[in-house]
VOGU-3710 file (C-alpha; in Angstrom, 3 decimals, decimal comma):
1> mrlrvemsga> -135,824/13,537/210,282  -136,481/10,534/212,544  -139,811/9,640/214,162  -140,339/6,876/216,688  -143,816/5,559/217,392  -144,749/5,095/221,043  -148,189/3,607/221,690  -149,873/1,084/223,983  -150,996/-1,280/221,219  -150,951/-1,817/217,475
11> qrfvlnlryp> -153,168/0,535/215,493  -153,706/1,388/211,832  -153,561/5,027/210,839  -152,198/7,265/208,095  -149,001/9,225/208,697  -148,860/12,271/206,402  -145,405/13,704/205,780  -145,074/17,092/204,118  -143,185/16,922/200,806  -142,236/20,594/200,171
21> ewaaegyelt> -141,761/22,122/196,742  -138,096/22,908/197,406  -137,331/19,160/197,575  -137,694/18,767/193,817  -134,783/16,312/193,657  -136,663/13,742/195,686  -136,626/12,108/199,092  -135,681/8,965/201,001  -138,259/7,360/203,261  -137,834/4,214/205,345
31> vngrpvkqka> -139,926/2,497/207,997  -137,893/0,237/210,246  -135,070/0,410/207,715  -137,197/-0,696/204,764  -137,634/1,754/201,841  -141,115/3,132/201,280  -142,033/4,317/197,792  -144,997/6,601/197,252  -146,177/8,527/194,223  -146,177/12,134/195,307
41> kpgsyisvnr> -145,285/15,509/193,839  -143,317/18,264/195,592  -145,755/20,584/197,304  -147,999/17,750/198,518  -147,970/15,051/201,208  -146,566/11,529/201,358  -149,083/9,258/203,061  -147,982/6,092/204,824  -150,994/3,913/205,636  -150,115/0,911/207,748
51> kwrsgdevrf> -150,635/-0,844/211,021  -148,236/0,833/213,398  -146,661/-0,712/216,481  -144,757/0,802/219,340  -141,086/1,099/218,459  -141,618/1,596/214,710  -139,110/4,103/213,392  -139,564/6,429/210,423  -136,585/8,041/208,690  -137,416/10,819/206,229
61> vlrqslhsep> -134,698/12,658/204,275  -135,461/15,506/201,862  -132,857/16,205/199,201  -131,950/19,869/199,179  -130,978/21,646/195,995  -130,271/25,120/194,688  -133,259/26,830/193,086  -134,760/30,254/192,496  -138,224/31,708/192,902  -139,652/34,890/191,322
71> ipgdstlray> -141,823/37,526/192,913  -145,471/37,407/191,778  -145,894/39,082/188,396  -142,220/39,376/187,414  -140,265/36,262/186,473  -137,054/38,291/186,056  -136,873/39,387/189,726  -135,779/36,261/191,591  -134,429/35,079/194,936  -132,152/32,071/195,400
81> fygpvvlssv> -132,622/29,242/197,883  -130,782/26,132/198,976  -133,581/23,869/200,032  -135,677/26,038/202,390  -132,781/28,408/203,171  -133,056/31,903/201,696  -129,746/33,142/200,288  -128,656/36,770/200,260  -125,704/38,879/199,192  -123,992/41,403/201,461
91> ledkeeipvi> -123,341/44,816/199,859  -120,856/47,500/200,765  -122,286/50,905/201,718  -121,903/52,467/198,250  -121,750/49,303/196,174  -123,753/49,148/192,970  -126,729/46,808/192,980  -125,628/43,804/190,878  -127,787/42,163/188,231  -127,634/38,685/186,709
101> vaddvtdvsa> -127,327/38,239/182,960  -129,122/35,146/181,658  -131,340/34,108/178,779  -132,781/31,236/180,841  -133,502/32,449/184,373  -134,557/28,962/185,485  -131,199/27,305/184,676  -129,826/27,872/188,169  -126,750/25,662/187,698  -125,524/28,047/184,990
111> lvkctdkkrl> -126,067/31,118/187,175  -124,886/30,139/190,668  -122,317/27,635/191,967  -121,713/26,126/195,397  -118,322/27,002/196,903  -118,750/25,467/200,365  -121,677/23,093/200,891  -121,066/22,653/204,628  -121,146/26,405/205,319  -123,760/27,065/202,615
121> rfetltaqpv> -121,628/29,393/200,539  -122,484/30,105/196,927  -121,295/32,475/194,206  -122,937/33,974/191,136  -121,523/33,099/187,720  -123,043/35,703/185,387  -123,586/38,766/187,593  -122,656/42,281/186,497  -120,634/44,321/187,295  -118,953/41,740/189,623
131> qkelipyyev> -119,695/38,247/190,922  -121,268/38,111/194,385  -121,142/35,611/197,230  -124,473/34,281/198,487  -124,868/33,294/202,132  -127,848/32,294/204,299  -130,116/35,236/205,069  -130,013/34,457/208,788  -126,266/35,214/208,845  -126,522/38,735/207,418
141> ggrrmmvyfq> -127,531/40,561/210,576  -127,920/44,321/210,189  -125,674/44,666/207,149  -126,782/46,143/203,822  -127,816/43,251/201,629  -130,073/42,060/198,837  -132,177/38,945/198,339  -133,901/39,511/194,984  -131,765/39,818/191,856  -132,954/41,455/188,667
151> hfpettwkeh> -132,229/39,209/185,670  -131,565/40,546/182,191  -131,252/38,491/179,005  -127,892/38,541/177,241  -129,525/40,373/174,354  -130,479/43,519/176,241  -130,911/47,203/175,625  -127,240/47,430/174,646  -127,831/45,413/171,497  -131,070/47,248/170,783
161> iqdqivqslg> -129,300/50,621/171,025  -126,477/49,377/168,810  -128,927/48,086/166,198  -130,853/51,371/166,116  -127,698/53,471/165,649  -126,347/51,236/162,874  -129,688/51,060/161,064  -130,528/54,750/161,416  -127,130/56,334/160,722  -125,265/53,686/158,751
171> tvdrgvkerp> -122,337/53,510/161,182  -120,019/50,520/161,407  -121,302/47,767/163,715  -118,369/47,187/166,058  -120,412/45,087/168,452  -120,964/45,453/172,181  -118,174/45,132/174,735  -118,420/44,472/178,467  -116,403/47,056/180,424  -117,640/46,753/184,040
181> glavlretdm> -114,459/48,366/185,390  -115,286/51,813/183,968  -116,298/54,233/186,701  -119,246/55,571/184,681  -120,667/52,029/184,637  -119,485/50,926/188,055  -120,457/53,939/190,173  -124,193/53,803/189,555  -127,212/52,476/191,396  -128,776/50,921/188,299
191> pavlvetafi> -127,723/48,987/185,184  -125,905/51,337/182,808  -124,587/51,390/179,258  -121,938/53,700/177,796  -122,632/54,606/174,173  -119,732/55,566/171,888  -121,580/57,094/168,975  -118,656/57,874/166,638  -114,950/58,784/166,458  -113,751/62,381/166,184
201> tnkddvqllm> -110,603/61,104/164,466  -112,697/59,917/161,518  -113,830/62,696/159,156  -117,044/60,910/158,172  -117,895/60,327/161,826  -117,222/63,980/162,580  -119,823/64,986/159,996  -122,345/62,636/161,582  -121,667/64,087/165,020  -121,996/67,660/163,725
211> nqkdefarai> -125,048/67,199/161,535  -127,022/64,298/163,022  -126,550/64,443/166,768  -130,320/64,581/167,293  -130,715/61,393/165,264  -128,112/59,722/167,460  -130,175/60,672/170,513  -133,381/59,388/168,913  -131,702/56,095/167,954  -130,518/55,581/171,552
221> argvtdyvak> -134,027/56,319/172,852  -135,592/53,915/170,341  -133,120/51,226/171,393  -134,227/51,556/175,007  -137,940/51,567/174,135  -137,462/48,579/171,799  -135,979/46,630/174,695  -138,731/47,637/177,109  -141,453/46,709/174,608  -139,855/43,311/173,953
231> keggdd> -139,402/42,615/177,672  -142,988/43,566/178,524  -144,189/41,472/175,618  -142,593/38,394/177,190  -140,208/37,634/174,351  -137,095/37,768/176,592
//
């Protein structure tokens, strides 16, 4: 931004320049080509108090950066911005709503990357079931899109369900695998998990399936409620 002072005579006054919160990486301010340093925090004003003369020129540059902001009351539901520009993701008509997997929702550089700075194109890095391109909201038009992404920690209900089954039924802990290509996980409007309780080719597993199917169901339910309780408690 450039400002040029036009006045009939010299006069002292304070010029207040808005220093928005999105400019967390700083600013450059010069008056007649000379740097001006002021102690100010993003979200406040930079005040330049001097005797101004006609022809004085102010150059003010705000450094834009990628950042996210949550909705009030839920730090896991966040929108992404580049400077003041709201970013959004275009969705196909029947496309599943993607989520972002992250233990630290504030570490934006680990979650989104810039692919074209001039055109303001970005891409998610940890989204499920697929990575999504982010573009300025003003370019979306009437297309189906989303602005706010739900964020889930890497240790989610999947691990809680697995832990409950292993602890309750003594099955082998084979870990959790990401299989976003499966239709049962892909063709859904919400985050989903496919639980393989046991193997019918294993005689011991067959007995578990025949005699303790209710306990399997209870273990799955406890895994989900364990996750919800931990999330609401603020541990994730």
